[in-house]
C-alpha positions in Angstrom: -3.5 19.8 16.9 -2.2 17.4 14.3 1.1 15.7 14.8 1.7 15.6 11.0 4.5 18.3 11.1 6.2 16.5 14.0 6.1 13.2 12.1 7.6 14.9 9.0 10.3 16.4 11.2 11.0 13.0 12.7 11.5 11.5 9.3 13.8 14.3 8.3 15.8 13.8 11.6 16.1 10.0 11.3 16.3 9.5 7.5 17.4 12.9 6.1 14.4 13.2 3.8 13.4 16.8 3.1 10.1 17.6 4.8 8.9 19.5 1.8 8.9 16.2 -0.2 6.7 14.4 2.3 3.2 14.4 1.0 0.9 13.4 3.8 -1.2 11.1 1.5 1.7 9.3 -0.2 2.7 5.9 1.1 6.0 5.9 3.0 6.9 2.8 0.9 7.0 5.2 -2.1 9.7 7.2 -0.2 11.8 4.1 0.1 10.7 2.8 3.4 10.8 -1.0 3.5 9.2 -3.1 6.2 12.2 -2.8 8.6 12.3 1.0 8.2 8.6 1.2 8.9 8.9 -0.8 12.1 11.9 1.4 13.2 9.8 4.4 12.4 6.9 3.1 14.5 9.3 2.6 17.5 10.6 6.2 17.0 7.0 7.5 17.0 6.3 5.6 20.2 9.3 7.0 21.9 8.7 10.6 20.7 5.0 10.7 21.7 5.0 8.3 24.7 2.4 6.1 23.1 2.0 2.5 22.1 1.0 1.8 18.5 -1.5 -1.1 18.3 -0.2 -4.0 16.2 -3.5 -4.1 14.2 -2.6 -0.8 12.6 0.6 -1.8 10.9 -1.0 -1.4 7.5 -1.2 2.3 8.0 1.8 3.9 6.3 0.8 7.3 5.0 1.8 10.3 7.1 -1.8 11.5 7.2 -3.1 8.2 8.6 -0.2 7.9 11.0 -0.9 11.5 12.2 -4.5 10.7 12.8 -3.7 7.5 14.7 -1.0 9.3 16.8 -3.5 12.2 17.6 -6.1 9.7 18.7 -3.7 7.8 20.9 -2.4 11.0 22.5 -5.9 12.2 23.2 -6.7 8.8 24.8 -3.8 9.1 27.3 -4.7 10.1 30.8 -3.6 13.7 31.6 
């Protein structure tokens, strides 16, 4: 199950951006996220999903790519 919808809802909750305007393939920078907002969003993702995002994946900023990474990290967690 993809975490895409949960990521869209998290953006809506934290930043007030309407989920219907969040195209999964659009860069979050195109939605007004600067470097600081992206870092804050990564922290929010880690808190929400109980995962640790690798520093090497900081260039991933589209929702689709983030959802793929979150799903992989969640799947790799011990049950």
